[in-house]
MDAnalysis code that builds the backbone (N, CA, C; Angstrom):
import MDAnalysis as mda
import numpy as np

u = mda.Universe.empty(165, n_residues=55, atom_resindex=np.repeat(np.arange(55), 3), trajectory=True)
u.add_TopologyAttr("name", ["N", "CA", "C"] * 55)
u.add_TopologyAttr("resid", np.arange(1, 56))
u.add_TopologyAttr("resname", ["MET", "GLU", "SER", "PHE", "GLY", "ASP", "GLN", "MET", "SER", "ALA", "TYR", "GLY", "GLU", "GLN", "TYR", "GLY", "PHE", "ALA", "PRO", "LEU", "VAL", "HIS", "TRP", "GLY", "LYS", "THR", "VAL", "SER", "GLY", "HIS", "SER", "LYS", "HIS", "PHE", "GLU", "LEU", "GLU", "GLU", "LEU", "MET", "MET", "ALA", "PHE", "ASN", "GLN", "PHE", "PRO", "LYS", "PHE", "ILE", "ASP", "HIS", "PRO", "ASN", "PRO"])
u.atoms.positions = np.array([
    [5.360, -1.180, 9.042],
    [4.816, 0.147, 8.471],
    [5.827, 0.406, 7.251],
    [6.658, 0.171, 8.030],
    [8.108, 0.782, 6.755],
    [7.922, 0.026, 5.594],
    [7.745, -1.157, 5.545],
    [7.604, -2.112, 4.397],
    [6.320, -1.620, 3.512],
    [5.364, -1.553, 4.230],
    [3.954, -1.211, 3.735],
    [4.115, 0.098, 3.047],
    [4.634, 1.508, 3.382],
    [5.601, 2.196, 2.828],
    [6.365, 2.183, 1.786],
    [6.985, 1.141, 1.706],
    [7.906, 0.824, 0.376],
    [7.210, 0.293, -0.449],
    [6.294, -0.477, -0.248],
    [5.527, -1.190, -1.240],
    [4.627, -0.192, -1.930],
    [3.831, 0.700, -1.209],
    [3.107, 1.936, -1.817],
    [3.864, 2.894, -2.661],
    [4.956, 2.944, -2.232],
    [5.992, 3.480, -3.055],
    [6.149, 3.066, -4.449],
    [6.566, 1.610, -4.308],
    [6.878, 1.099, -5.596],
    [5.403, 0.991, -6.306],
    [4.423, 0.781, -5.792],
    [3.240, 0.737, -6.759],
    [2.789, 2.066, -7.405],
    [3.118, 2.999, -6.288],
    [3.155, 4.425, -7.349],
    [3.994, 4.648, -8.506],
    [5.571, 4.058, -8.454],
    [5.982, 3.932, -9.503],
    [5.918, 3.197, -10.634],
    [5.368, 1.953, -10.390],
    [5.096, 1.167, -11.205],
    [3.689, 1.570, -12.125],
    [3.028, 2.449, -11.309],
    [1.718, 2.955, -12.005],
    [1.793, 4.429, -12.356],
    [3.133, 4.960, -11.841],
    [3.427, 6.597, -12.737],
    [2.498, 7.589, -11.551],
    [2.262, 7.157, -10.392],
    [1.380, 7.845, -9.719],
    [2.245, 8.646, -8.700],
    [2.644, 10.197, -9.005],
    [3.930, 10.349, -8.147],
    [3.424, 10.954, -6.672],
    [2.229, 10.897, -6.229],
    [1.548, 11.524, -5.027],
    [1.645, 9.932, -3.948],
    [1.549, 8.820, -4.716],
    [1.386, 7.680, -4.392],
    [3.246, 7.419, -3.412],
    [3.857, 7.777, -4.643],
    [5.273, 7.659, -4.176],
    [6.013, 8.220, -3.315],
    [5.319, 9.667, -3.174],
    [5.734, 10.355, -1.816],
    [5.317, 9.892, -0.770],
    [3.669, 9.558, -0.703],
    [2.896, 9.118, 0.445],
    [3.865, 7.638, 0.751],
    [4.409, 6.948, 0.220],
    [5.019, 5.548, 0.231],
    [6.165, 5.859, 1.163],
    [6.630, 7.047, 0.822],
    [8.542, 7.257, 1.077],
    [7.894, 7.780, 2.660],
    [7.327, 8.601, 2.595],
    [6.815, 9.467, 4.035],
    [6.348, 8.641, 4.902],
    [5.576, 7.418, 4.705],
    [5.068, 6.579, 5.810],
    [6.349, 5.714, 6.081],
    [7.193, 5.487, 5.185],
    [8.451, 4.570, 5.355],
    [9.315, 5.021, 6.326],
    [9.601, 6.661, 5.886],
    [10.498, 7.216, 6.856],
    [10.179, 7.398, 8.433],
    [8.695, 7.910, 8.420],
    [8.076, 8.360, 9.864],
    [8.010, 6.786, 10.501],
    [7.881, 5.522, 9.762],
    [7.964, 4.406, 10.491],
    [9.509, 4.017, 11.006],
    [10.319, 4.242, 10.087],
    [11.758, 4.027, 10.756],
    [12.291, 4.543, 11.947],
    [11.700, 6.126, 11.669],
    [12.268, 6.835, 13.062],
    [11.175, 6.877, 13.977],
    [9.929, 5.978, 14.149],
    [9.089, 5.971, 15.036],
    [8.687, 7.150, 15.444],
    [8.362, 8.081, 14.071],
    [7.490, 9.201, 14.312],
    [6.057, 8.835, 14.140],
    [5.309, 8.855, 15.636],
    [4.067, 7.997, 15.465],
    [3.342, 9.198, 15.107],
    [3.382, 10.519, 15.393],
    [2.324, 11.478, 15.242],
    [2.126, 11.477, 13.846],
    [3.239, 11.564, 13.119],
    [3.492, 12.130, 11.769],
    [2.740, 11.028, 10.959],
    [3.295, 9.750, 11.409],
    [2.669, 8.652, 11.044],
    [0.994, 8.310, 10.766],
    [0.473, 9.047, 11.993],
    [-0.846, 9.036, 11.760],
    [-1.618, 10.060, 10.927],
    [-0.551, 11.067, 10.924],
    [-0.845, 12.061, 9.818],
    [-1.007, 11.875, 8.510],
    [0.194, 10.913, 8.340],
    [0.123, 10.369, 6.794],
    [-1.095, 9.404, 6.658],
    [-1.307, 8.300, 7.539],
    [-2.234, 7.882, 7.505],
    [-3.754, 8.340, 7.216],
    [-3.778, 9.565, 7.729],
    [-5.407, 10.117, 7.685],
    [-5.586, 10.813, 5.940],
    [-4.278, 10.504, 5.326],
    [-4.213, 11.240, 4.069],
    [-4.313, 10.045, 3.051],
    [-4.346, 8.625, 3.407],
    [-4.312, 7.518, 2.421],
    [-5.817, 7.586, 2.036],
    [-6.916, 8.055, 2.509],
    [-8.346, 7.627, 1.650],
    [-8.469, 8.460, 0.617],
    [-7.252, 9.756, 0.634],
    [-7.652, 10.345, -0.630],
    [-7.521, 9.616, -1.875],
    [-6.169, 8.617, -2.002],
    [-5.979, 7.730, -2.860],
    [-6.664, 6.686, -2.931],
    [-7.585, 6.577, -2.591],
    [-8.818, 5.648, -2.610],
    [-9.842, 6.133, -3.290],
    [-10.473, 7.650, -2.818],
    [-11.778, 8.454, -3.074],
    [-11.446, 8.731, -4.417],
    [-10.235, 9.354, -4.792],
    [-9.771, 10.121, -5.901],
    [-8.399, 10.004, -6.262],
    [-8.524, 8.313, -7.029],
    [-6.955, 8.009, -7.520],
    [-6.556, 8.709, -8.353],
    [-6.945, 9.682, -9.289],
    [-6.460, 10.349, -10.307],
    [-6.040, 11.846, -9.915],
    [-4.748, 11.909, -9.759],
    [-4.087, 13.527, -9.404],
    [-5.607, 14.676, -9.807],
])
């Protein structure tokens, strides 16, 4: 999960999409510290990037 968060953050930087950068860093941090409840909350936010990719 940590590397997935890092990858999503990199994609956000590559495409200039700051919300994805933040989300990826959040996922990576929660994964690194085994904060499972916070990680689940972060993943619940992921569909908004798919449904509405433009801020």
